[in-house]
C-alpha positions in Angstrom: -11.7 -8.7 -1.9 -8.4 -8.1 0.0 -6.4 -4.9 -0.2 -3.0 -4.4 1.2 -1.6 -0.8 1.3 2.1 -0.4 1.8 3.1 3.1 3.1 6.9 3.3 3.3 8.2 6.4 5.1 10.5 7.6 2.4 9.1 6.2 -0.9 6.0 6.0 -3.0 3.1 4.0 -1.6 1.6 1.0 -3.3 -1.8 -0.8 -3.2 -2.1 -4.5 -3.8 -5.6 -5.8 -4.5 -6.8 -9.4 -4.6 -10.1 -9.7 -6.4 -11.1 -13.3 -6.9 -8.2 -14.9 -8.8 -6.8 -11.6 -10.0 -4.1 -9.5 -8.3 -3.2 -5.9 -9.1 -0.3 -3.8 -8.0 -0.6 -0.1 -8.2 2.2 2.4 -7.5 0.6 5.5 -6.0 2.1 9.0 -6.5 2.7 11.2 -3.5 0.1 14.0 -4.0 -0.2 17.3 -2.1 -3.4 18.0 -0.3 -5.1 21.0 -1.9 -8.5 20.6 -0.3 -8.0 23.4 2.3 -7.1 26.0 -0.4 -9.7 24.7 -2.9 -12.5 25.0 -0.3 -11.7 28.5 0.7 -14.3 31.1 -0.5 -11.7 33.7 -1.2 -8.0 33.3 -1.8 -5.2 35.8 -1.3 -2.8 36.1 -4.1 -0.1 34.1 -2.3 -2.7 31.4 -1.6 -3.8 31.3 -5.2 -0.1 31.0 -6.4 0.5 28.2 -3.8 -2.6 26.3 -5.0 -1.6 26.7 -8.6 1.9 25.4 -7.8 0.5 22.4 -5.8 -1.9 21.5 -8.6 1.0 21.5 -11.1 3.1 19.3 -8.8 0.2 16.9 -8.4 -0.3 16.8 -12.2 3.4 16.0 -12.6 3.3 13.4 -9.8 0.3 11.7 -11.4 2.6 10.6 -14.2 4.3 8.2 -11.8 1.1 6.2 -11.2 1.4 2.7 -12.5 -0.9 -0.3 -12.3 -0.7 -3.8 -13.5 -3.1 -6.8 -13.2 -2.4 -10.5 -13.4 -4.3 -13.7 -12.9 -3.1 -15.8 -10.0 -1.6 -19.2 -10.8 -3.3 -22.2 -9.1 -0.3 -22.7 -6.7 -0.6 -19.0 -5.6 -4.2 -19.4 -4.6 -3.2 -21.3 -1.4 -0.8 -18.4 -0.4 -3.6 -15.9 -1.0 -5.9 -18.0 1.2 -3.2 -18.1 3.9 -2.9 -14.3 3.7 -6.7 -14.0 4.1 -6.8 -16.3 7.1 -3.8 -14.5 8.8 -5.5 -11.1 8.3 -8.8 -12.4 9.7 -6.9 -13.9 12.7 -5.2 -10.6 13.3 -8.5 -8.7 13.1 -10.0 -11.0 15.8 -7.0 -10.7 18.1 -5.9 -7.2 18.1 -2.4 -6.9 19.4 -1.2 -3.5 20.7 2.2 -2.5 19.4 3.9 -0.2 21.9 7.2 0.1 20.2 8.5 3.6 19.3 9.4 3.5 15.6 10.6 6.6 13.8 11.1 5.1 10.4 9.8 2.1 8.5 6.6 1.1 6.8 3.0 1.0 7.7 0.9 -1.8 6.3 -2.9 -1.6 6.1 -4.8 -4.9 5.3 -8.5 -4.8 4.6 -10.9 -7.6 3.8 -14.1 -6.1 2.5 -17.0 -6.6 4.8 -14.8 -8.2 7.5 -12.5 -5.5 8.7 -9.1 -3.8 8.7 -5.8 -4.1 10.5 -2.8 -1.8 10.4 0.7 -2.7 11.6 4.1 -0.9 11.5 7.4 -2.5 10.6 6.5 -6.1 11.7 9.0 -8.2 13.6 10.0 -11.5 12.0 8.2 -13.8 14.4 4.8 -12.0 14.1 1.7 -12.9 12.2 2.0 -9.6 10.3 5.4 -10.6 9.0 4.0 -13.9 7.8 1.3 -12.0 5.8 4.0 -9.9 4.2 6.2 -12.9 3.5 3.4 -14.8 1.7 2.5 -11.6 -0.2 6.1 -11.1 -1.5 6.1 -14.8 -2.6 3.1 -14.0 -4.8 4.3 -10.7 -6.0 7.7 -11.9 -7.2 6.0 -14.7 -9.2 3.2 -12.5 -10.6 4.8 -9.3 -12.0 7.5 -8.8 -14.6 7.2 -5.0 -15.4 10.3 -3.1 -14.4 8.5 -0.3 -12.6 6.7 -2.8 -10.3 9.7 -5.1 -9.8 11.8 -2.1 -8.8 9.1 -0.9 -6.4 8.7 -4.3 -4.9 12.4 -4.5 -4.2 12.5 -1.1 -2.6 9.5 -1.9 -0.4 10.8 -5.3 0.6 13.9 -3.7 2.0 11.7 -2.2 4.8 11.3 -5.8 6.1 
């Protein structure tokens, strides 16, 4: 299984999962971390009100979650295989990115039981960019839902 997590700086995140011949695209809501307040033994009134507000915001944000699954076409399987090979190649040869980047997108690629790589706003000539390029070729052919197509277009602008 391959997962690719897009984390744009100013938009909702998404998670793309390849599982066999199936691809899924999930738009993830931006949730507030409530664990610190939930794990406190006693809450002050202000903390209780803050926790209540954060939980309400999370409940509202959860409505923005969207997920769609599709079967890959035969011609897309070679692109998926290329993505897998490029990720494995990147895992084996870790390249240190010493650029200072204030905006952009973080991409996390995981192949279960092999490893994980993370890169930030890849440059056009890089292996990371080729992974993303192949991925967008598959995404544009696979999904027709308006929510996903709009999200794909927004995320693609980061490249």
